[in-house]
TORMI-42895 format. One line per 8 residues: their letters; for each residue x, y, z of C-alpha. Coordinates in nm, 2 decimals, m for minus. Layout:
a> X,Y,Z | ...;
***
This chain:
mrpgdvek> m0.01,0.00,m0.01 | 0.12,0.33,m0.11 | 0.13,0.64,0.12 | m0.16,0.81,m0.11 | m0.37,0.51,m0.03 | m0.29,0.50,0.35 | m0.38,0.87,0.34 | m0.71,0.79,0.22;
iissisgd> m0.82,0.54,0.47 | m0.70,0.74,0.75 | m0.86,1.07,0.63 | m1.20,0.86,0.61 | m1.18,0.75,0.99 | m1.29,1.02,1.25 | m1.03,1.09,1.55 | m0.79,1.35,1.65;
dsvevtle> m0.41,1.37,1.63 | m0.36,1.22,1.96 | m0.49,0.86,1.82 | m0.20,0.61,1.76 | m0.18,0.53,1.39 | 0.09,0.23,1.34 | 0.21,0.12,1.01 | 0.35,m0.22,0.97;
anpadivd> 0.63,m0.24,0.71 | 0.90,m0.44,0.56 | 1.22,m0.24,0.55 | 1.23,m0.24,0.17 | 0.91,m0.08,0.14 | 0.97,0.22,0.39 | 1.35,0.31,0.35 | 1.26,0.58,0.09;
cagdfkaa> 0.94,0.71,0.19 | 0.88,0.72,0.57 | 0.83,1.08,0.53 | 0.54,1.04,0.30 | 0.38,0.79,0.55 | 0.40,1.02,0.82 | 0.24,1.30,0.60 | m0.03,1.06,0.53;
gvnrlslg> m0.14,1.06,0.89 | 0.08,0.75,1.03 | 0.25,0.85,1.37 | 0.39,0.49,1.47 | 0.60,0.24,1.26 | 0.65,m0.11,1.33 | 0.94,m0.25,1.13 | 0.98,m0.61,1.03;
vqsfrddq> 1.36,m0.63,1.02 | 1.36,m0.98,1.17 | 1.74,m1.03,1.15 | 2.08,m0.84,1.08 | 2.27,m1.13,0.92 | 2.20,m1.18,0.54 | 2.20,m1.58,0.57 | 1.93,m1.56,0.81;
lrffnrdh> 1.74,m1.32,0.60 | 1.76,m1.55,0.31 | 1.66,m1.85,0.52 | 1.34,m1.64,0.63 | 1.27,m1.56,0.27 | 1.31,m1.20,0.33 | 1.31,m0.95,0.05 | 1.59,m0.73,0.21;
daatgika> 1.93,m0.76,0.32 | 2.07,m0.64,0.65 | 2.21,m0.31,0.50 | 1.85,m0.24,0.39 | 1.74,m0.30,0.72 | 1.97,m0.09,0.90 | 1.86,0.22,0.62 | 1.50,0.16,0.70;
ieaglktf> 1.57,0.19,1.08 | 1.77,0.51,1.04 | 1.47,0.66,0.82 | 1.22,0.53,1.06 | 1.39,0.69,1.36 | 1.45,1.02,1.20 | 1.07,1.03,1.10 | 0.89,0.87,1.39;
gsrmsvdl> 1.15,0.91,1.68 | 1.06,0.71,1.99 | 0.71,0.59,1.83 | 0.89,0.30,1.65 | 0.93,m0.07,1.70 | 1.16,m0.31,1.53 | 1.09,m0.72,1.54 | 1.37,m0.96,1.56;
ifgapgqt> 1.33,m1.34,1.54 | 1.56,m1.58,1.75 | 1.61,m1.93,1.73 | 1.73,m1.95,1.35 | 1.95,m2.25,1.24 | 2.30,m2.17,1.34 | 2.23,m1.89,1.57 | 2.40,m1.90,1.93;
vekwleel> 2.33,m1.70,2.21 | 2.63,m1.46,2.14 | 2.51,m1.40,1.80 | 2.17,m1.33,1.91 | 2.28,m1.09,2.17 | 2.49,m0.91,1.93 | 2.20,m0.83,1.70 | 1.99,m0.69,1.99;
qtlinigi> 2.29,m0.50,2.07 | 2.29,m0.36,1.72 | 1.93,m0.23,1.78 | 2.01,m0.08,2.13 | 2.31,0.10,2.00 | 2.09,0.24,1.71 | 1.86,0.39,1.99 | 1.56,0.19,1.93;
chistyql> 1.27,0.25,2.21 | 1.07,m0.06,2.15 | 1.18,m0.41,2.05 | 0.97,m0.71,1.98 | 1.13,m1.05,1.99 | 0.98,m1.35,1.88 | 1.10,m1.72,1.87 | 1.10,m1.91,1.53;
tvergtvl> 0.84,m2.14,1.56 | 0.80,m2.44,1.32 | 0.44,m2.50,1.22 | 0.30,m2.84,1.08 | 0.27,m2.85,0.72 | 0.53,m2.59,0.63 | 0.85,m2.66,0.43 | 1.05,m2.58,0.74;
hrqvgrge> 0.86,m2.83,0.94 | 0.95,m3.09,0.67 | 1.30,m2.96,0.67 | 1.38,m3.00,1.03 | 1.18,m3.36,1.03 | 1.42,m3.48,0.75 | 1.73,m3.32,0.93 | 1.80,m3.10,0.66;
velpgeee> 1.77,m2.82,0.90 | 1.88,m2.82,1.28 | 1.76,m2.54,1.50 | 1.90,m2.45,1.84 | 1.79,m2.67,2.14 | 1.52,m2.58,2.39 | 1.82,m2.49,2.66 | 1.99,m2.25,2.42;
madmyiqg> 1.65,m2.12,2.30 | 1.57,m2.04,2.66 | 1.91,m1.87,2.70 | 1.85,m1.66,2.41 | 1.54,m1.54,2.59 | 1.65,m1.48,2.93 | 2.00,m1.33,2.86 | 1.86,m1.12,2.57;
tnlmhshk> 1.56,m1.01,2.82 | 1.85,m0.91,3.07 | 2.04,m0.71,2.82 | 1.74,m0.52,2.72 | 1.66,m0.46,3.10 | 1.99,m0.33,3.15 | 1.94,m0.07,2.88 | 1.59,0.03,3.04;
ldryeisn> 1.38,m0.16,2.76 | 1.15,m0.31,3.02 | 0.92,m0.61,2.92 | 0.56,m0.52,2.94 | 0.45,m0.84,2.76 | 0.62,m1.17,2.68 | 0.76,m1.05,2.34 | 0.76,m0.70,2.38;
favagaec> 1.01,m0.45,2.56 | 1.00,m0.07,2.57 | 1.15,0.24,2.74 | 0.88,0.39,2.98 | 0.61,0.57,2.75 | 0.72,0.40,2.42 | 0.46,0.12,2.46 | 0.24,0.02,2.16;
lhnisywr> m0.12,0.14,2.24 | m0.29,m0.06,1.98 | m0.15,m0.38,2.11 | m0.24,m0.30,2.48 | m0.58,m0.25,2.38 | m0.61,m0.59,2.24 | m0.44,m0.75,2.55 | m0.70,m0.55,2.77;
gdqyvglg> m1.01,m0.71,2.60 | m1.10,m0.38,2.40 | m1.32,m0.43,2.10 | m1.14,m0.37,1.76 | m1.27,m0.37,1.40 | m1.05,m0.57,1.13 | m1.07,m0.42,0.79 | m0.88,m0.57,0.47;
pgshgrvg> m0.77,m0.90,0.36 | m0.73,m1.17,0.62 | m0.78,m0.91,0.91 | m0.94,m1.03,1.22 | m1.20,m0.83,1.45 | m1.37,m0.86,1.78 | m1.68,m0.65,1.79 | m1.99,m0.64,1.99;
fgssrear> m2.17,m0.46,2.29 | m2.15,m0.54,2.66 | m2.07,m0.90,2.72 | m2.17,m1.01,2.37 | m1.87,m1.04,2.12 | m1.86,m1.17,1.77 | m1.53,m1.28,1.60 | m1.50,m1.16,1.24;
inhpaper> m1.26,m1.28,0.99 | m1.19,m1.14,0.66 | m1.14,m1.33,0.35 | m0.74,m1.38,0.31 | m0.71,m1.34,m0.05 | m0.69,m0.97,m0.17 | m0.87,m1.01,m0.50 | m1.13,m1.23,m0.35;
wmtqvedr> m1.17,m0.97,m0.05 | m1.21,m0.67,m0.29 | m1.48,m0.85,m0.52 | m1.66,m0.96,m0.20 | m1.64,m0.58,m0.07 | m1.77,m0.45,m0.41 | m2.04,m0.71,m0.43 | m2.18,m0.74,m0.07;
gqglvkqr> m2.04,m0.44,0.10 | m1.79,m0.62,0.34 | m1.55,m0.88,0.30 | m1.60,m1.10,0.58 | m1.57,m1.50,0.53 | m1.65,m1.59,0.90 | m1.88,m1.47,1.17 | m1.89,m1.64,1.49;
rldlketl> m2.06,m1.53,1.83 | m1.84,m1.57,2.13 | m1.99,m1.67,2.47 | m1.87,m1.49,2.78 | m1.65,m1.79,2.86 | m1.45,m1.74,2.54 | m1.44,m1.37,2.58 | m1.30,m1.40,2.93;
geliatgl> m1.08,m1.68,2.82 | m0.90,m1.46,2.58 | m0.87,m1.19,2.84 | m0.70,m1.43,3.07 | m0.46,m1.59,2.79 | m0.35,m1.23,2.68 | m0.32,m1.10,3.05 | m0.10,m1.39,3.14;
rrtegvhe> 0.16,m1.28,2.89 | 0.13,m0.91,3.03 | 0.39,m0.79,3.32 | 0.06,m0.61,3.47 | m0.17,m0.93,3.43 | m0.54,m0.86,3.40 | m0.69,m0.57,3.57 | m1.01,m0.58,3.76;
adwnkvsn> m1.17,m0.30,3.56 | m1.09,m0.46,3.23 | m1.23,m0.78,3.34 | m1.55,m0.64,3.47 | m1.58,m0.43,3.12 | m1.52,m0.74,2.92 | m1.81,m0.95,3.14 | m2.04,m0.63,3.17;
nifpfsdf> m2.06,m0.72,3.55 | m2.24,m1.05,3.45 | m1.95,m1.24,3.61 | m1.78,m0.96,3.81 | m1.39,m1.00,3.93 | m1.49,m1.05,4.28 | m1.67,m1.38,4.19 | m1.39,m1.52,3.98;
isylseve> m1.15,m1.47,4.25 | m1.40,m1.63,4.50 | m1.41,m1.93,4.25 | m1.02,m1.96,4.22 | m1.01,m1.97,4.62 | m1.28,m2.25,4.64 | m1.09,m2.44,4.35 | m0.74,m2.40,4.53;
n> m0.90,m2.51,4.86;
***
C-alpha cells in the first residue's frame, strides 16, 4: 500500500491527532518514503527487520538484506523518533546466544525504544517443518533457546527496555497502545484482507475474519459491502478466556476494571477470585 492509499483510509476515519496510527512495514518498503507515510497520517512505525544477518534473512525468505534493514531503521527513527518498534526473530539455524545478543545490541546502539522479539516456531505442514523432520535443518535446542530469551531480556532491561509483555520491550512511555488495547480485551474492527476483529456490545462479542485473498476480498466488498468470510458469536466464557490468555502474557496481568468491562459485570472479577479460592482449597 502506497502513502496515498494510506492517507485516503486515515482521512476517512474520524479521530484526532492524539490517536495512535501504526503502520507495519517491511524495510524495503519504507526506506525511501518514511516521510510520505507520516504526511499521510501515520505516527507510529512497526518495522519487520527480523535479523541483521544476510544468511538468516535468506532463510526467512525476506526481500531485504541487513544493510537495507539498517537504512530503514535510520529512516524510521529520523521520521518517527521513539514511536517506532522493530521486530527480531531468535532461534534460527546456526544462531547462538552470542550472535543473538549481538543483534539485540545493534538495535540498542541505534537507539530503538521498542523491541519485539519472537522465537522461530515450526508450524506443521510448512516447508520448514518437513526440513526439520528430515534433518535438513537443525534449530538450536530448547536450553539454548531459553538462554537466548533470558539473556536477551536481561540485556534489554539493562538498557531500560523493560518487558511489558512476554515478547515486547519498551522504554517507559514508548509502549504500543494498539497492542495493549487487544490485550486488555477492548473491541477492534478488522478491515482488509485476512484481518480479524472482535466487535459487539456489553458481554456479547463476535469474532469476524475477512477473506485472506486480496482479490476475493475486494470482489466481495464490491458485491456485498464487506469482505467477511467468517462470523462467529463468542460466549462470555470464550471472551474472558481470551482476556486471561493475553493477561498471562502481560507484566501487569489482568486488571479488575478490564475484566468487569469485558464481562459487563455479569460475572464480576470478585466472583472469579472467589471461584479460584474455592478451587484452590
